[in-house]
N, C-alpha and C positions, 0 to 999 in steps of 0.2 A: 493310208493317207496320214499326213502329219497333223498335229494339233498346234494351234497358235493362240496366244493370248493377246487381246487388244485391251490396253490399259488406258483409261480415261483420265486426263490431267487437265486441271483448270476449268475453264468455261465461265461464262458470265451468267449470273442469275437473271431470270426473266424480269422484265419491267412491269409486268402485270400478270395476274392469274390466267388471263386469256392467252397471253403470249406463251406462258408456261404450258398450257394445254395444247397449243398449236405445235410447239416443239416436241412435247411428249408424244403426240400423235404421229409426227414425222419419224421419230425415233422408233416407235413401235411398228410402224409400217416397214422401216428398214430392217428391223429384226425379223419380222414376218417374211420379208423377201428372201432372207437367208435360208429359210426352210430347215432341212436337216443338217445343213452346214454349221448351224449354231448349236454346239454341244451344250453350252451353258450360257444362254443368251444375255441375261441382265442380272448383274451382281453389284448393286450399289453398296458403298461402304459408309459407315457412320461411327462416331465415338472412337476415333482413332487415337491411339496412344503409342508413344515411342519407348521401347525398352533400350536403355543405354548400356554401354559396355560395362559400367560398374554395377549393373543390376537395378539401378533406379529406373523409374518410368516417369514420363511427362506427358500431359495431354497434348494432342496434336500430332501431326506427322511431319516427317522431313521432306515430303513431297506433296503435291497437290492432287494425288491420286484419289479419285472419287468412286471408282468402280472398275469392272472389267467384264469382258465377254470372251468366251473360249469358242473357237471355230475349228473346223477341219478344212484343210486345203491341200492341194498337191504341191505347193511351193510357197516360198516367201513372197514371190511376185504376185501370186493369186491372193494371198492373205492381205498384202498391201493394197491391191486393187479393191478388195472388199472394204477395207478400212477407209479408203479415200472417199467412199460413198456415204459414210456415216454422217448423219445430220449434227452430231456433236461438234463437228468442225465449224458449223454455221453459227455457233454461239461463242466462238473464240477459244474453244478447247483444242487441245492437241491429243494425239493418240500415239502410243508406243506399241509396236507389234513385235512379238518375240515368238520363236518356235519353242514349244515345250519339249523338254528332254525327258524321256522315260528313264527312270532310275530303277535298277534291279538291285534291291538290297537283300 
């Protein structure tokens, strides 16, 4: 089976701690529903810096990527179907789904 990465982009912050808890609970339920399909289920990112072509670095990122999940699926169609059920979409976020390519070095 192939591995796919689901990248989390954007999303609106919760209006209250209670709203945040409700969303987090939905997200954890979604991850749990994936079972063994989720190879690396929840990988939030923080303290992002960009390394520029001249070797300098600047705080922040060029994208709104906030985390990722790695899943196994038999096709991109299946991976997209899984992503379309993610509650991250309910908070105005978007998802990018890509197949991971195994490199033999």
